[in-house]
C-alpha positions in Angstrom: -5.7 8.6 6.2 -4.7 12.6 6.4 -1.3 11.6 7.3 -1.1 8.8 4.6 -1.8 10.9 1.7 0.8 12.9 2.7 3.5 10.1 3.3 2.6 9.5 0.1 2.5 12.7 -1.8 5.8 12.7 -3.6 4.5 10.1 -5.8 2.4 10.1 -8.6 -1.1 8.5 -9.1 -2.0 8.2 -6.0 -5.6 7.8 -5.1 -8.0 6.5 -3.2 -11.7 4.4 -2.1 -13.5 4.6 1.2 -15.2 1.3 1.8 -16.8 1.3 5.0 -14.4 3.3 7.0 -11.7 1.6 5.6 -9.4 2.6 2.5 -8.0 1.2 -0.3 -5.0 2.7 -1.8 -4.2 3.0 -5.2 -0.7 3.5 -6.9 -0.8 4.2 -10.7 -4.1 2.4 -10.9 -3.7 -1.0 -9.4 -4.1 -1.7 -5.5 -1.1 -1.7 -3.3 -2.1 -0.6 0.1 -5.9 -1.5 2.3 -5.8 0.5 5.5 -7.6 -1.6 7.9 -8.3 -0.7 11.7 -5.6 2.1 11.5 -3.7 -0.8 9.9 -1.3 -0.2 6.7 -1.4 -3.4 5.1 0.5 -3.9 1.8 0.2 -7.3 -1.0 2.6 -9.7 -0.1 4.9 -9.5 -3.1 8.7 -11.0 -3.7 9.8 -7.2 -3.1 7.2 -6.6 0.1 8.5 -9.5 1.8 11.7 -9.0 0.9 12.0 -5.5 1.9 10.2 -6.5 5.3 11.0 -10.2 6.2 10.2 -9.9 9.9 6.8 -7.9 9.3 3.6 -9.5 10.3 1.3 -11.0 8.3 -2.7 -9.6 8.8 -5.9 -10.5 7.0 -3.2 -12.0 4.4 -1.1 -9.1 4.0 1.8 -7.3 5.3 1.8 -4.4 7.8 4.1 -1.7 7.2 5.3 -0.6 10.9 7.4 2.0 9.0 5.0 4.6 7.8 6.7 7.4 9.4 9.0 7.0 6.5 8.0 8.3 3.8 11.1 7.6 2.0 10.5 3.9 2.9 7.4 4.1 1.6 8.0 5.3 -1.6 10.6 2.6 -2.2 8.0 0.0 -1.3 5.8 1.0 -3.5 7.6 1.5 -6.6 9.0 -1.9 -6.1 5.7 -3.7 -5.3 4.3 -1.8 -8.5 5.3 -4.2 -11.1 4.6 -7.7 -9.4 0.7 -6.1 -9.1 -1.8 -7.2 -11.3 -3.7 -4.5 -13.6 -7.0 -3.4 -11.6 -10.2 -4.9 -13.1 -12.3 -2.2 -15.3 -15.5 -2.4 -14.4 -18.2 -3.2 -16.3 
């Protein structure tokens, strides 16, 4: 998780929540990434599919193999942002 947070450090508005040894990453208040069993998975938005057309789908999400490429991750999250639903408010 520390490595991923470092990779996303150029983005403003990144936060995360631990959930039973897995993590949910938020970007400007929207859920964009899940870290499950050391896999970086994003929601399959149109832009994410377009940027990674040959990637594997796991848990109904897209596996991001290129986590070492900081610029790619920044662009991916920026492109996906507008397509993602707003997070539900807790009551």
